[in-house]
N, C-alpha and C positions, 0 to 999 in steps of 0.2 A: 450727197453730203460732202464727199471728198473733194469734188470739183469746186464747191463754194469756198472751202478752206484754202484751196490752191489759189483761187482768184484773190481772196483776201490777203494771202501771203504775198502775192505779186504786187498788190496795191501797196502793202506795207513796205515792200522792198523799193518800190518806185518813190514813195514818200521819203524813205530813208536816203535814197540816192539823191533826190532833189535837195533835201536839206544839207546833205554832205557837199554837194556842188555849191550851194549858196554860201555855206560856211567857208569853203575853200576860196571862193571868189572874194569874200569880204576880207579874209586874211591877206590874200595877194594884193588887193587894192590898198589895204592899210600899209603894207610894206612898201608898195610903190610910192605912196604919198610921202613916206619917210625918206625914201631915196631921192625924190624930187626936191624935198626941202634941203637935203644935203647938197644937191647940185646947185641950188640957188645960193647957198652959203659960200661955195668954193670961190667964185670971182671976187668976193669981198674979203676973203681971208688972205693974209700974207703968204707968199710962197714958202718961206722958211718954216712957218707954223704948219702949213700943210705937209711939208716934207717930214718934219719932226713927228707930227701926229701919225702920219702914214708909217714911218719907221717903228714908232712905238706900237702901233696896231699889229704890225708884222711880228715884232718881238713877242708881243703878248700871245699871238697865235702859235708861234714856235714853242713858247714855254708851255702852253696848254697842250700842244701836241706831244711834247716831251713827257709831261705828266701823264697823259693818256697812255703812252707807250710803257711807262714804268708801272702804271696800274694794271695794264693788260698782262705784263709779265708776272706781277704779284698774283693776279687772278689765275693765270695758267699754272703757276707754281702751287697755289692752294689746291687747284683741281688735280694736279699730278699726285700730290701727296695723299689724295683721297681715293685710293684704290679700293677695289672690292674687299680685299683681305683686311685692309685697315678699317673699312667701314664695319665689317663683322666684328673685329676686335673692339672697336670703339663702342659698338652697340651694347657690349657687355658692361661698359662703364657709361651710363647715361650722361653724366656730366661732361665727359670728354667728347661724346658724340654731339651734344648740343653746342659745345664750344666750337668744334670743327665746322659744324653746319653754319653757325653764326659767322665764323670767319670767312667762309666761302661767300655767304650772302653779302657781307660787308665789302669783300673784294669786288663782287659784281656791281654793287652800288657805286663804289668809287669809280669803276670804269664808266658806268652810265653818266655820272656827274662830269667826269672828264670829257666825255664825248659832247655833252651839252656845252661845256666851256669852249671846246674847240669850235663848235658850230657858231657860238656867239662871237668869238674872236674873229673867225673867218668872215662873218657877215659885217664886221666892223671895218675891215680893211678898205672896201671901196669908198667909204665915207670921205676919204681924203685923197682919192685918186680920180681925177675928173675923167680921164680917158676910159678907164675900166668901169667907172660909174655909169657913163653914158651907154656903154655896151650892156651893162647889167639892166638898165632901165628899158632898153629896147627888148631884151630877152623877156623881162617880166611883162611888158605890154603884149608880147606875142603869146605868152602863156595865158594871160588874162583873156585875150581874144579867143584863144582855143577853148578855154573853159566856158566862155559865154556861148560859143558856137555849140559846144557839147550840151550846155544847159538848154538851149532852145530846141535842139534835136531830141533831147531826152523828154522834154515836155510834150512833144508830138507823138510819143509812143503811146499807143492805146492799150489799156489793160485788157486781158482776155476776159470774155464774158462766159458765164456758165451756160451750157446748152440745156 
């Protein structure tokens, strides 16, 4: 009985792995299509506009990075003030404890949102820089090829059979 559960679990893992690979491939291919449309737009866009947009994208990324750094400092400060002794004291006053716990949660959320903004801003930069965009497209194609190779190899793996 134990063997059949193990085999079923392995089949489930294989299905999960296959669907994860397929999902990843779809996301990478979608992003690659976006980058290729950016590359097609570059020759028709005036150089001054490209330069301006590129500089704006870099400034947006730097601003997001600055915000992330500030939010990390706030989160670290909130965590520092939350020592064991202070937790014990705050637990005697439920309102203060809940407030402090909420403040730390909010600080962590702000950091997460800032990280997302930095990621979005960083991904936006190559849109206006043809040289780096071409390199990025080559890298993404290599990643997609690697994922496809991994996908075909993972499909060749045979699940263990119960004896």
